[in-house]
Backbone as CSV, one residue per row, in Angstrom:
resi,resn,N_x,N_y,N_z,CA_x,CA_y,CA_z,C_x,C_y,C_z
1,MET,50.694,83.732,115.417,50.584,83.355,113.519,52.660,83.083,114.089
2,SER,52.583,82.784,112.639,54.640,82.235,112.993,55.123,82.989,112.049
3,SER,56.533,82.926,112.485,57.267,84.236,111.881,58.487,83.599,110.740
4,ALA,57.711,82.335,110.641,59.197,81.026,109.880,59.596,81.696,108.584
5,LEU,61.141,81.386,108.175,60.946,81.798,107.101,60.779,81.026,105.487
6,VAL,60.624,81.313,104.566,60.337,80.739,104.171,61.474,81.191,102.888
7,ASN,62.138,80.622,101.880,63.707,80.945,100.599,62.397,81.103,99.726
8,THR,62.164,82.031,99.587,61.498,82.213,98.103,62.201,83.674,97.704
9,GLN,62.481,84.211,97.832,63.029,85.587,98.070,63.741,85.800,97.120
10,LYS,63.828,86.872,96.381,65.241,86.913,95.469,67.055,87.124,96.075
11,GLU,67.443,86.597,95.029,69.071,86.216,96.187,69.279,87.635,95.772
12,ILE,70.138,87.641,96.635,71.139,89.218,96.286,72.955,89.050,96.765
13,LYS,73.422,88.731,96.370,75.198,88.645,96.021,75.192,89.653,96.910
14,ASN,75.729,90.928,96.642,76.164,92.094,96.680,75.969,93.370,96.135
15,LEU,76.584,94.265,96.787,75.504,95.567,96.448,76.023,96.228,95.149
16,LYS,76.565,94.917,93.759,76.575,96.323,92.597,74.874,94.881,92.113
17,ALA,75.114,93.863,92.204,73.643,92.961,91.568,72.625,93.953,91.973
18,PHE,72.336,94.795,93.402,71.476,94.285,93.695,71.001,96.343,93.499
19,SER,71.854,97.294,93.268,71.805,98.527,92.263,71.332,98.764,91.159
20,THR,71.326,97.340,90.382,71.069,96.738,89.226,70.078,96.122,88.661
21,ALA,69.049,95.646,90.040,68.205,94.597,89.385,66.730,95.529,88.759
22,ALA,65.911,94.904,88.709,64.833,95.393,87.906,63.907,96.102,88.970
23,GLU,64.141,97.889,88.688,63.306,98.828,89.362,61.362,98.865,89.289
24,ARG,61.144,99.118,90.203,59.568,99.450,90.595,59.534,100.686,90.857
25,PHE,61.012,100.985,91.805,60.991,102.675,91.872,61.803,103.001,90.795
26,GLU,61.016,104.268,90.026,61.720,104.341,88.773,62.286,106.085,89.514
27,GLY,63.541,106.368,88.886,63.647,107.886,89.385,63.769,108.941,88.793
28,SER,62.251,109.225,88.052,62.156,110.330,87.717,60.487,111.104,89.061
29,HIS,61.336,110.951,89.946,60.429,112.008,90.979,60.934,113.262,91.182
30,LEU,60.236,113.586,92.212,60.836,115.202,92.693,61.655,115.687,94.261
31,LEU,61.719,113.659,95.062,61.939,113.799,95.944,63.287,114.885,95.992
32,CYS,63.421,115.467,97.000,65.322,116.733,97.327,66.057,115.747,97.330
33,PRO,67.389,115.808,96.337,68.745,115.190,96.374,68.729,115.260,98.111
34,GLY,69.349,113.258,98.181,70.064,113.429,99.028,68.947,112.858,100.425
35,CYS,68.037,112.730,99.538,66.351,111.860,100.244,66.604,110.881,100.951
36,ALA,66.499,110.474,101.586,66.893,108.630,102.248,65.686,107.714,102.014
37,HIS,65.035,108.557,101.282,63.287,108.357,101.420,63.621,106.799,100.212
38,SER,63.769,107.746,98.746,64.035,106.877,98.230,65.260,105.947,98.016
39,ILE,66.282,105.947,98.565,66.902,104.544,98.983,65.597,103.802,99.800
40,ILE,65.284,104.043,100.243,64.921,102.730,101.598,63.483,102.116,100.296
41,VAL,63.054,103.242,100.363,61.613,102.593,98.900,62.504,101.581,98.009
42,ARG,63.653,101.430,97.047,64.539,101.089,96.230,64.670,99.461,96.933
43,GLU,65.229,99.759,98.567,65.640,98.156,98.867,64.581,97.439,98.801
44,VAL,63.125,98.477,99.583,62.369,96.496,100.198,61.393,96.613,98.761
45,LEU,61.495,97.463,97.717,60.747,97.779,96.526,61.664,96.506,95.610
46,ASN,62.916,96.491,95.239,63.789,94.943,94.916,64.013,94.462,96.023
47,ALA,63.511,94.243,96.862,64.174,93.007,98.150,62.922,91.469,97.152
48,THR,62.691,91.721,96.636,61.378,90.485,96.675,61.260,90.038,94.947
49,ASN,61.414,89.502,94.437,60.205,89.107,92.875,58.752,88.713,92.748
50,ASP,58.017,89.206,93.583,56.769,88.690,94.130,56.424,89.995,93.011
51,ASN,54.624,89.797,92.972,54.079,91.235,93.148,54.424,91.659,93.645
52,LEU,53.808,92.670,93.724,53.786,93.788,94.849,52.206,94.539,94.377
53,VAL,51.676,95.430,95.994,51.018,95.623,96.078,51.034,96.684,97.029
54,VAL,51.513,98.225,97.039,51.508,99.519,97.609,50.950,100.658,98.114
55,SER,50.958,100.463,98.777,50.202,101.963,99.289,50.688,103.250,100.364
56,ALA,50.678,104.723,100.220,51.250,105.191,100.684,50.034,106.566,101.034
57,SER,50.362,106.714,102.213,49.818,107.674,102.810,50.618,109.498,102.684
58,THR,49.856,110.158,102.450,50.544,111.411,102.311,51.325,112.233,102.637
59,GLY,52.516,112.252,101.766,53.485,112.923,102.620,54.534,113.036,101.348
60,CYS,55.903,113.233,101.893,57.276,113.693,100.783,57.000,112.402,99.486
61,LEU,56.587,111.363,100.379,57.431,110.627,98.773,55.994,110.075,98.211
62,GLU,54.895,110.834,98.927,53.106,110.539,97.685,53.450,111.484,97.259
63,VAL,53.644,113.099,97.433,53.786,113.892,96.788,54.280,114.163,95.782
64,CYS,55.450,113.583,95.917,56.848,113.422,94.977,56.720,112.542,93.850
65,THR,55.601,111.446,93.589,56.290,110.454,93.470,55.296,109.784,92.495
66,ALA,53.781,110.740,92.351,53.013,110.664,92.311,51.494,112.401,91.149
67,ILE,53.030,112.376,90.334,52.695,114.189,89.891,51.798,113.766,88.635
68,TYR,50.440,113.493,89.088,49.078,112.980,87.679,50.014,114.338,86.396
69,PRO,50.093,113.673,85.294,49.610,112.354,85.272,50.997,111.032,84.752
70,HIS,51.819,111.349,85.698,53.668,110.712,86.024,53.444,109.697,86.985
71,THR,54.059,108.764,86.979,54.168,108.472,87.957,55.552,107.650,88.279
72,SER,56.488,107.475,89.479,57.359,106.592,89.306,57.378,105.330,90.277
73,TRP,55.671,104.805,90.308,56.351,103.144,90.427,55.006,102.171,89.532
74,ASP,56.484,101.377,89.420,56.147,100.969,88.500,55.668,98.950,88.968
75,CYS,54.601,98.851,89.654,53.445,98.394,90.494,52.182,98.759,90.826
76,SER,51.715,97.878,91.520,50.294,98.698,91.685,50.744,99.536,92.545
77,TRP,49.528,100.369,92.837,50.017,101.446,93.890,48.926,102.274,94.385
78,ILE,48.287,102.982,95.442,47.060,103.255,95.876,47.266,104.374,97.242
79,HIS,46.803,105.459,96.476,46.855,107.141,97.830,45.614,106.958,98.547
80,ILE,45.256,106.959,99.204,43.809,107.402,99.956,43.941,108.681,100.555
81,GLY,44.562,108.687,101.710,44.749,110.442,102.984,45.651,109.844,103.270
82,PHE,46.090,111.139,104.730,47.475,110.951,105.396,47.293,110.090,106.246
83,GLU,45.960,109.533,106.824,45.954,108.718,107.882,45.937,107.537,107.490
84,ASN,45.606,106.973,106.480,44.617,105.723,106.352,44.823,104.947,105.556
85,SER,46.717,105.079,104.920,47.206,104.056,103.775,47.183,102.701,104.664
86,SER,47.285,102.471,106.000,46.862,101.030,106.476,46.190,100.873,105.942
87,THR,44.935,101.194,106.403,43.317,100.492,106.192,43.324,100.194,105.068
88,ALA,43.378,101.195,104.678,43.741,100.879,102.251,44.335,99.659,102.101
89,MET,45.476,99.152,102.334,46.317,98.534,102.251,45.349,96.620,102.783
90,ALA,44.684,96.887,104.253,44.359,96.050,104.655,43.105,95.478,104.288
91,GLY,41.857,96.602,103.615,40.870,95.954,102.434,40.917,95.383,101.020
92,VAL,42.281,96.119,100.925,43.045,94.825,99.614,43.155,93.687,99.752
93,GLU,44.280,93.607,100.584,44.484,92.261,101.773,43.510,91.176,101.555
94,THR,42.157,91.657,102.560,41.260,91.327,102.442,40.327,90.528,101.670
95,MET,40.333,91.714,101.045,39.413,91.427,99.107,39.760,90.703,98.741
96,ASN,41.501,90.501,98.400,42.384,89.569,97.464,41.897,88.182,97.890
97,LYS,41.897,88.000,99.617,41.221,87.125,100.183,40.531,86.452,100.311
98,ALA,39.266,87.598,100.459,37.687,86.770,99.613,37.618,86.410,98.449
99,LEU,38.460,87.510,97.666,37.920,86.712,96.447,38.817,85.247,95.740
100,ARG,39.925,84.843,96.414,40.903,83.650,95.946,39.649,82.470,96.773
101,ASN,39.447,83.115,98.287,38.312,82.163,98.835,36.839,81.569,97.505
102,LYS,36.406,82.559,97.054,35.271,82.679,95.958,35.104,81.629,95.494
103,GLY,36.735,82.014,94.421,37.194,81.115,92.690,37.251,82.264,92.270
104,ARG,37.256,83.627,92.203,37.139,84.474,91.542,38.303,85.013,91.579
105,ILE,39.288,84.488,91.962,40.696,84.551,91.670,41.199,82.992,91.520
106,SER,42.394,83.263,90.008,42.725,81.566,90.204,44.032,81.245,91.296
107,GLU,43.847,80.157,91.885,44.954,79.647,92.747,45.934,79.827,91.775
108,ASP,45.765,79.333,90.479,47.712,79.996,90.012,48.387,81.303,90.046
109,THR,47.084,81.861,90.036,47.799,83.170,90.643,48.634,83.543,91.815
110,PRO,49.879,83.708,91.185,50.855,83.912,92.202,50.103,85.290,93.412
111,GLN,50.092,84.623,94.720,49.580,85.750,96.224,51.209,87.424,95.913
112,PRO,50.100,87.844,95.890,51.051,89.095,95.635,51.423,89.317,97.685
113,LYS,52.623,90.679,97.273,52.817,90.771,98.695,52.310,91.885,99.118
114,PHE,51.626,92.785,99.706,51.379,94.304,100.061,51.444,95.271,101.567
115,VAL,52.259,95.550,101.056,53.331,97.103,100.967,52.826,98.475,101.326
116,THR,53.259,98.719,103.001,52.470,100.148,103.052,53.434,101.343,103.494
117,PHE,53.525,102.385,103.130,54.819,103.451,103.255,54.351,104.573,103.479
118,GLY,54.358,104.696,104.897,53.545,106.164,105.506,55.693,106.877,106.465
119,GLY,54.785,108.269,106.149,56.429,108.784,107.609,56.198,109.263,108.870
120,ASP,56.811,109.226,109.460,56.329,109.569,111.080,55.925,110.306,111.585
121,GLY,54.982,111.032,110.269,53.851,112.187,110.622,52.330,111.455,110.896
122,SER,52.906,110.479,109.961,51.320,109.426,109.329,51.533,108.226,110.330
123,THR,52.647,108.029,110.870,52.918,106.808,111.433,52.571,106.878,113.234
124,TYR,53.356,107.467,113.429,53.461,108.192,115.034,52.187,108.893,115.678
125,ASP,51.873,109.298,114.389,50.851,110.638,114.545,49.642,110.692,114.346
126,ILE,49.581,111.149,113.264,47.797,110.836,112.573,46.730,109.383,112.266
127,GLY,47.538,108.342,111.841,47.280,107.026,111.390,47.838,106.160,112.774
128,PHE,48.223,106.634,113.822,48.558,105.469,114.501,47.539,104.390,114.887
129,GLN,46.147,104.474,115.164,44.652,104.155,115.429,44.783,103.604,114.195
130,TRP,45.325,103.784,113.032,44.004,103.272,111.365,45.629,101.898,111.684
131,ILE,47.018,102.158,112.276,47.705,101.358,111.769,47.627,99.788,113.168
132,SER,47.410,100.466,114.136,47.093,99.708,115.619,45.997,98.567,115.263
133,GLY,44.551,98.857,114.951,43.915,98.613,114.500,43.821,96.986,113.405
134,CYS,44.933,97.738,112.244,45.341,96.859,111.837,46.217,95.474,112.098
135,PHE,46.776,96.348,112.706,47.940,94.671,113.188,47.044,94.466,114.799
136,GLU,46.218,94.408,115.341,45.360,94.123,116.489,44.596,92.845,115.488
137,ARG,44.015,92.736,113.801,43.505,92.029,113.342,43.863,90.998,113.120
138,GLY,45.272,91.284,112.476,46.197,90.081,112.105,46.232,90.618,110.601
139,HIS,45.775,91.688,109.904,45.805,91.418,108.302,47.712,91.204,107.913
140,ASP,48.025,90.814,106.907,48.755,90.135,106.135,49.574,91.447,105.377
141,PHE,50.114,91.676,106.062,50.689,93.318,105.235,51.863,93.940,106.091
142,MET,52.487,94.757,106.154,54.139,94.940,105.555,54.108,96.393,105.751
143,TYR,54.183,97.063,106.989,54.178,98.729,107.211,55.650,99.131,107.579
144,VAL,56.290,99.914,106.582,57.539,100.388,106.513,57.355,101.958,106.723
145,CYS,57.785,103.077,108.027,57.679,104.078,108.868,58.764,104.610,107.925
146,LEU,58.549,105.174,106.993,60.438,106.347,106.470,59.949,107.706,107.422
147,ASP,61.340,107.371,108.473,61.508,107.977,109.584,62.361,109.176,109.664
148,ASN,61.686,110.472,109.234,62.408,111.457,109.130,62.846,112.222,110.482
149,GLU,61.676,111.505,111.186,61.885,112.726,112.804,60.839,114.246,112.777
150,VAL,60.034,113.972,110.965,59.488,115.340,110.919,58.636,115.797,110.504
151,TYR,57.527,116.916,110.172,56.228,116.922,109.189,57.220,117.385,107.746
152,ALA,58.083,116.863,107.083,59.312,117.341,106.714,58.352,117.893,105.255
153,ASN,57.203,117.129,104.753,56.369,117.986,103.508,55.315,119.344,103.927
154,THR,55.663,119.357,104.778,54.815,120.769,105.362,55.124,121.598,105.942
155,GLY,56.647,121.946,105.787,57.401,122.982,106.554,58.232,122.748,107.984
156,GLY,58.381,121.375,107.864,59.065,120.919,109.206,58.971,121.389,110.568
157,GLN,57.224,121.026,110.800,56.563,120.555,112.257,56.909,119.623,113.031
158,ARG,57.623,119.366,114.110,57.856,118.212,115.013,56.376,117.293,115.271
159,SER,56.815,116.017,114.700,56.475,115.159,115.120,56.339,114.368,116.963
160,SER,55.893,113.346,116.845,56.037,112.887,118.439,57.528,111.478,117.867
161,SER,58.025,112.128,116.288,58.732,111.288,116.695,60.118,111.967,116.695
162,THR,60.014,113.474,116.675,61.471,113.954,117.059,62.018,114.204,117.979
163,PRO,63.538,113.947,117.912,63.956,114.160,119.024,64.437,115.062,120.083
164,ILE,64.436,115.390,121.355,64.785,116.011,122.128,65.630,117.297,121.615
165,GLY,65.874,117.978,121.738,66.488,119.390,121.845,66.719,119.713,119.819
166,SER,65.461,119.169,119.175,65.745,119.330,118.023,65.024,120.257,117.327
167,SER,65.279,121.503,116.686,64.844,122.791,116.345,63.221,122.632,115.445
168,THR,62.834,122.491,115.302,61.992,123.005,114.213,60.904,124.107,113.658
169,THR,60.280,123.927,113.232,59.380,124.808,112.850,57.969,125.669,114.123
170,THR,57.979,124.440,114.620,56.834,124.267,115.706,57.699,124.121,117.282
171,ALA,58.999,123.875,117.331,59.520,124.059,117.721,61.028,124.255,117.650
172,PRO,60.560,125.812,117.092,62.728,125.883,117.029,62.900,126.639,118.894
173,ALA,64.135,126.402,118.330,65.106,127.136,119.283,65.886,128.349,119.441
174,GLY,65.735,128.868,120.770,66.149,130.264,120.847,66.905,130.496,121.453
175,SER,66.227,132.019,122.134,66.872,133.037,123.538,66.013,132.060,124.490
176,HIS,65.114,131.654,124.419,64.190,130.861,125.432,63.650,129.803,125.132
177,SER,64.071,128.727,124.275,63.879,127.251,124.256,65.420,126.715,123.460
178,TYR,65.088,125.305,123.798,66.327,124.552,123.226,65.569,123.627,121.655
179,GLY,64.689,123.676,121.577,63.782,123.474,120.687,62.519,122.075,121.262
180,GLU,62.042,121.367,120.843,61.877,119.992,120.973,61.896,119.666,122.539
181,LYS,61.034,120.004,122.815,61.647,119.445,124.616,60.965,118.035,125.135
182,ARG,60.086,116.942,124.232,59.705,115.987,124.630,61.012,115.091,123.996
183,GLN,60.998,113.539,124.403,61.401,112.493,123.962,61.215,111.762,122.925
184,LYS,61.722,111.627,121.996,61.371,110.227,120.813,60.592,109.751,121.506
185,LYS,59.250,109.055,120.580,58.281,108.309,120.692,58.786,106.251,120.201
186,ASP,58.826,105.234,121.780,59.271,104.193,121.021,58.312,103.514,120.117
187,ILE,58.757,103.548,119.228,57.513,103.089,118.053,58.072,101.805,118.027
188,ILE,58.522,101.407,117.919,59.357,99.618,117.308,58.322,98.753,118.851
189,SER,58.967,98.960,120.606,58.393,98.496,120.755,56.801,98.474,121.048
190,ILE,55.977,99.716,121.343,54.366,100.101,121.108,54.113,98.886,120.027
191,MET,54.876,98.835,118.492,54.118,98.006,117.736,54.892,96.016,117.996
192,ALA,55.684,96.436,118.861,56.079,94.765,119.428,55.015,94.260,120.407
193,ALA,54.193,95.246,121.244,53.715,94.805,122.154,52.062,94.320,121.302
194,HIS,51.973,95.005,120.420,50.821,94.407,119.792,50.992,93.105,120.059
195,GLY,51.980,92.291,120.009,51.968,90.691,119.279,52.559,90.544,118.272
196,ALA,52.853,91.637,117.367,52.863,91.862,116.069,54.328,90.062,115.685
197,PRO,54.098,89.285,114.721,55.235,88.485,114.247,56.346,88.897,114.198
198,TYR,56.932,90.197,113.308,57.700,90.582,113.184,58.111,92.316,113.414
199,VAL,59.466,92.570,113.852,58.851,94.284,114.210,60.399,94.418,114.176
200,ALA,60.624,95.540,113.331,62.612,95.701,113.146,62.862,97.138,112.398
201,GLN,64.277,97.041,113.209,64.508,98.847,112.916,65.775,98.599,111.868
202,VAL,65.284,99.798,110.699,66.839,99.385,109.851,66.766,100.943,109.713
203,ALA,68.026,100.683,108.613,68.472,102.285,108.244,69.493,101.900,106.976
204,PRO,69.021,102.631,105.815,69.291,102.763,104.546,70.990,101.934,104.256
205,ASN,72.095,102.830,105.093,73.568,102.680,105.290,73.851,101.375,105.392
206,LYS,73.379,100.428,106.311,73.061,99.098,106.681,72.371,97.887,105.552
207,TRP,72.587,98.079,104.347,71.534,97.604,103.212,71.362,95.534,103.108
208,LYS,72.639,95.587,103.365,72.664,94.144,103.759,71.605,93.762,104.627
209,ASP,71.887,94.385,105.774,70.792,94.016,107.346,69.275,94.344,106.875
210,MET,69.146,95.597,106.551,67.619,96.106,106.007,67.158,94.811,104.852
211,VAL,68.315,94.819,103.874,67.861,93.588,102.963,67.309,92.115,103.230
212,LYS,68.295,91.797,104.487,67.829,90.423,105.183,65.952,90.946,105.979
213,LYS,66.194,91.912,106.460,64.858,91.914,107.275,63.863,92.108,106.761
214,ILE,63.369,92.637,105.007,62.767,92.532,104.595,62.060,91.771,103.891
215,GLN,63.316,91.085,103.935,62.410,89.827,103.142,62.662,88.770,104.190
216,ARG,63.070,88.851,105.149,61.881,87.972,106.620,60.807,88.327,106.425
217,GLY,60.277,89.812,106.305,59.002,90.441,106.403,58.223,90.190,105.498
218,PHE,58.736,89.777,104.117,57.585,89.318,103.944,57.239,88.161,103.655
219,ASP,58.780,87.431,104.099,57.877,85.965,104.332,56.735,85.840,105.728
220,THR,57.244,86.192,106.203,55.698,86.341,108.138,54.723,86.425,107.499
221,HIS,53.311,85.876,107.951,52.669,85.470,107.883,51.792,86.870,108.999
222,GLY,50.936,87.290,108.421,51.064,88.324,109.843,51.138,89.901,109.358
223,PRO,50.934,90.614,110.013,51.394,92.430,110.278,52.575,92.636,109.808
224,VAL,53.573,93.081,109.653,54.886,93.217,109.961,55.189,94.846,109.212
225,PHE,56.429,94.994,111.076,56.492,96.835,111.151,57.652,97.085,110.848
226,ILE,58.169,97.995,109.941,59.564,98.279,110.111,59.637,99.358,110.068
227,ASN,60.602,99.942,110.896,60.756,101.750,110.964,62.008,101.613,110.540
228,ALA,62.377,103.005,109.468,63.316,102.803,108.672,63.959,103.878,109.024
229,MET,65.169,104.748,109.597,65.680,105.974,109.530,65.840,106.116,108.129
230,SER,65.459,107.613,108.199,65.223,108.710,107.180,66.040,109.115,107.744
231,ALA,67.421,109.528,106.751,67.335,111.359,106.514,67.677,112.407,106.043
232,CYS,66.755,113.013,106.718,66.613,114.461,105.822,67.228,115.317,105.600
233,THR,67.881,115.692,104.361,68.755,116.768,103.865,68.280,118.160,104.178
234,THR,66.613,117.908,103.874,66.226,119.574,104.104,65.785,120.453,105.610
235,GLU,65.210,118.940,106.508,65.320,119.387,108.088,66.121,119.254,108.622
236,TRP,67.228,118.141,108.801,68.372,118.005,109.112,69.209,118.615,108.597
237,LYS,69.229,119.757,107.900,69.956,120.196,107.617,71.677,120.201,107.035
238,PHE,71.762,118.630,106.677,73.125,118.590,105.753,72.662,118.270,104.458
239,ALA,74.116,118.654,104.369,74.830,119.052,102.455,73.183,117.458,102.221
240,PRO,72.906,118.097,100.315,72.424,115.979,99.537,73.792,115.463,99.832
241,ASN,75.593,115.548,99.743,75.953,114.495,99.575,76.233,113.410,101.062
242,GLN,76.007,113.732,102.304,75.977,113.977,103.306,75.087,112.310,103.893
243,THR,73.638,111.914,103.521,72.643,111.587,103.728,73.680,109.600,104.241
244,ILE,74.510,109.415,104.065,74.795,107.715,104.512,75.684,108.343,105.366
245,GLU,76.863,109.328,105.013,77.483,109.346,106.256,76.566,109.497,107.547
246,VAL,75.122,110.456,107.877,74.626,110.581,108.648,74.349,109.711,109.234
247,SER,73.753,108.721,108.331,73.322,107.705,108.807,74.136,106.250,109.325
248,ASP,75.121,106.769,108.703,76.052,106.155,109.939,76.720,106.074,110.983
249,LEU,76.458,107.887,110.810,76.376,108.246,112.862,75.801,107.943,112.985
250,ALA,74.383,107.527,113.008,73.242,107.555,113.345,73.059,105.955,114.349
251,VAL,73.624,105.410,113.851,73.925,103.758,114.173,74.858,103.469,114.226
252,ASP,75.867,104.368,114.420,77.679,104.174,115.148,77.146,104.828,116.219
253,SER,76.658,105.267,117.002,77.149,106.320,117.895,75.443,105.758,118.863
254,LEU,74.496,104.631,118.171,74.073,103.582,118.986,72.263,104.551,119.063
255,VAL,72.548,105.972,118.455,70.985,106.803,118.661,69.646,105.926,118.327
256,PHE,70.460,105.127,116.781,69.401,104.581,115.875,70.281,103.164,115.988
257,PRO,69.933,102.086,116.783,70.407,101.240,116.996,69.421,100.192,115.861
258,LEU,69.897,98.981,115.786,69.298,98.040,114.540,68.885,96.747,115.044
259,TYR,67.799,96.894,115.428,67.554,95.475,115.844,66.067,95.297,115.454
260,GLU,65.681,93.667,115.553,64.234,92.759,115.286,63.700,92.615,116.813
261,ILE,62.596,92.641,117.111,61.779,91.297,117.547,60.728,90.788,116.783
262,ILE,60.705,89.735,117.459,59.958,88.260,117.031,58.849,87.831,117.644
263,ASP,57.640,88.272,117.326,56.773,87.572,118.090,56.663,88.214,118.836
264,GLY,56.594,89.613,119.129,56.500,90.105,120.630,57.346,90.168,121.189
265,ARG,58.721,89.432,121.762,59.702,88.524,122.322,60.310,89.031,122.358
266,GLU,61.259,87.731,121.732,62.335,87.537,120.815,63.193,88.933,120.161
267,LEU,64.336,89.725,121.242,65.240,90.798,120.735,66.541,90.402,120.396
268,ASN,66.652,90.373,118.968,68.014,90.147,118.605,68.789,91.833,117.826
269,ILE,69.788,91.826,118.629,70.055,93.178,118.284,71.081,92.277,116.151
270,THR,70.934,93.595,115.716,71.759,93.094,114.423,72.773,93.865,113.658
271,TYR,73.167,94.435,114.887,74.061,95.338,113.933,74.990,95.796,115.456
272,ARG,76.164,95.953,115.383,77.174,96.448,116.376,78.184,96.914,116.100
273,PRO,78.424,98.066,116.306,79.071,98.994,115.972,81.103,98.206,116.104
274,LYS,81.691,98.351,115.893,83.029,97.747,116.341,84.131,99.476,116.781
275,ASN,83.292,100.175,115.955,84.121,101.876,117.527,82.798,102.523,117.807
276,ILE,82.556,102.309,118.215,80.859,102.957,118.767,81.588,104.578,119.423
277,ILE,80.630,105.493,118.182,80.920,106.906,118.901,80.196,107.742,119.590
278,PRO,80.979,108.958,120.008,79.753,109.486,121.245,78.468,110.169,119.975
279,VAL,77.829,111.035,120.859,76.194,110.925,120.649,77.294,112.221,119.990
280,ARG,77.917,112.752,120.087,77.403,114.489,120.234,78.291,114.943,118.631
281,ASP,79.166,113.516,118.180,79.539,113.430,116.331,77.691,113.688,115.976
282,TYR,77.673,112.889,116.252,76.073,112.335,115.726,75.541,113.342,115.427
283,LEU,74.942,114.471,116.822,74.471,115.821,116.537,75.079,116.408,116.657
284,GLY,76.721,116.747,116.341,77.189,118.300,115.857,77.588,117.901,114.436
285,ALA,76.849,116.769,113.639,76.310,116.746,111.782,75.377,117.675,111.787
286,GLN,74.778,118.104,112.374,73.111,117.949,112.062,73.192,119.785,112.580
287,PRO,72.866,120.501,111.361,72.542,122.171,112.129,70.674,122.091,112.932
288,ARG,71.017,121.149,112.954,69.171,121.327,113.471,69.335,121.463,115.397
289,PHE,70.755,120.867,115.510,71.246,120.767,116.437,72.203,121.545,117.648
290,LYS,72.308,122.273,116.519,73.796,123.382,116.454,73.332,124.524,118.165
291,HIS,72.536,124.124,118.545,72.164,125.660,119.341,72.740,124.491,120.538
292,LEU,72.375,123.451,120.835,72.872,122.434,121.691,74.256,122.595,122.477
293,PHE,75.093,123.232,121.513,76.757,122.987,121.635,76.949,124.973,122.187
294,LYS,76.210,125.274,122.763,76.139,126.843,123.382,76.203,125.985,125.202
295,PRO,77.268,127.143,125.594,77.562,126.497,126.370,75.603,126.144,127.517
296,GLU,74.880,126.566,127.657,73.995,126.689,128.434,73.154,125.527,127.803
297,TYR,73.367,124.629,127.191,72.896,123.562,126.505,73.643,122.335,126.039
298,GLU,75.064,122.396,126.857,75.553,121.469,126.491,75.128,120.347,127.365
299,TYR,74.630,120.515,128.226,74.346,119.394,129.123,73.140,118.585,128.785
300,LEU,72.142,119.067,128.267,71.567,117.948,126.963,72.448,116.670,126.332
301,ILE,73.253,117.478,125.957,74.468,116.480,125.540,74.524,115.709,126.081
302,GLU,75.282,115.579,127.102,75.233,114.346,128.160,74.502,113.921,128.671
303,GLU,72.811,114.540,129.139,71.694,113.674,129.255,71.537,112.512,127.813
304,TRP,71.946,113.257,126.865,72.138,112.166,125.681,72.652,111.425,125.758
305,GLN,73.430,111.149,125.744,74.723,110.015,126.123,74.409,109.294,127.319
306,GLU,73.674,110.032,128.505,72.973,108.926,129.255,72.426,108.371,128.892
307,ARG,71.632,108.492,127.675,70.422,108.192,128.082,70.614,106.890,126.448
308,ILE,71.172,107.157,125.680,71.878,106.029,124.510,72.316,104.847,125.557
309,ASN,73.099,104.963,126.325,74.121,104.296,126.965,72.856,103.791,127.840
310,LYS,72.177,103.685,128.595,71.367,103.136,129.474,70.120,102.353,128.730
311,ARG,69.942,102.956,127.258,68.962,102.256,126.363,69.949,100.820,125.617
312,TRP,70.721,101.107,124.689,72.091,100.159,124.270,72.175,99.021,125.873
313,GLU,72.432,99.582,126.729,72.546,98.086,127.940,71.355,97.274,128.186
314,PHE,70.097,97.839,128.059,69.059,97.485,128.121,68.520,96.711,126.961
315,LEU,68.775,97.026,125.467,68.806,96.046,124.406,69.845,94.927,125.238
316,GLN,70.603,94.939,125.385,71.639,93.951,125.289,71.246,92.546,126.340
317,LYS,70.888,93.565,127.280,70.506,92.575,128.587,69.212,92.094,128.457
318,ARG,68.145,92.167,127.048,66.863,92.259,127.047,67.366,90.677,126.206
319,GLU,68.170,90.721,124.878,68.303,90.024,123.771,68.976,89.285,124.719
320,GLU,70.172,89.081,125.463,70.464,88.101,126.937,69.677,87.040,127.030
321,ILE,68.717,87.489,127.820,67.542,86.614,128.308,66.677,86.028,127.592
322,ARG,66.451,86.805,126.236,65.455,86.212,125.080,63.999,86.544,125.749
323,MET,63.911,87.743,125.912,62.612,88.033,126.264,62.087,89.638,125.665
């Protein structure tokens, strides 16, 4: 499958022009103030002029944007369940192809783009086998994971995206625990291992980087996976006006590095912080990690830093050898 670029997407010159682009995701929703989900979705939908068909898994995005009889979606939209938004879109994409082959959709009708949104719970966990199957079969669609590292819609339970040391309702920090005990799953490497033509990690605060990757994803034939860091004011416990600040800390500390993998092999780092900040600064901005600053748990912060340093070194070496 080719990942060659085709210059058919919307030209975005600056943030002002982008922010005033035609809306396909309206502001009339019930997402929490400061929720990064809405920023990410707007950036994805506004990155193209093509017709869109969108599906969404059960989660914060779905329950807050489609409260019958109202909707925030100014495009074709479908919701089925928590785990199977990917297969719903695979069915729509296959139906479109079949109807075109039979001549029931005119050749003059523009091809739509197919986009699926899911949280980390429905992506890393509950819906993973459905997503994996869609990628193995080579469906032509983009899957966007809104990664807020927790089951935010149902009470703040841990997921396999939850980082070690985070306090959640099902892995709470206390006198005998420092919270989540496991490392976050490396979903980017897993999806790249499917041989997907394009996989990328993005963050809404680096909007130019994000839009460039989304447009490349739209211009790629075959399954595309985008992992989008979505800072959660409710469960990460920072103030609603600090979403972009926390996002900056995530990418500048290299906790959430921005890079892409093409055809399952070629890795390109797309953002290198001019001043890399300590992981301690990122953790300190979020009360979900406040217990790690107690003397008995300080060693975890040191382990975090060592792990992040090694991961960054690995990414740079992999980029250098083009493998």
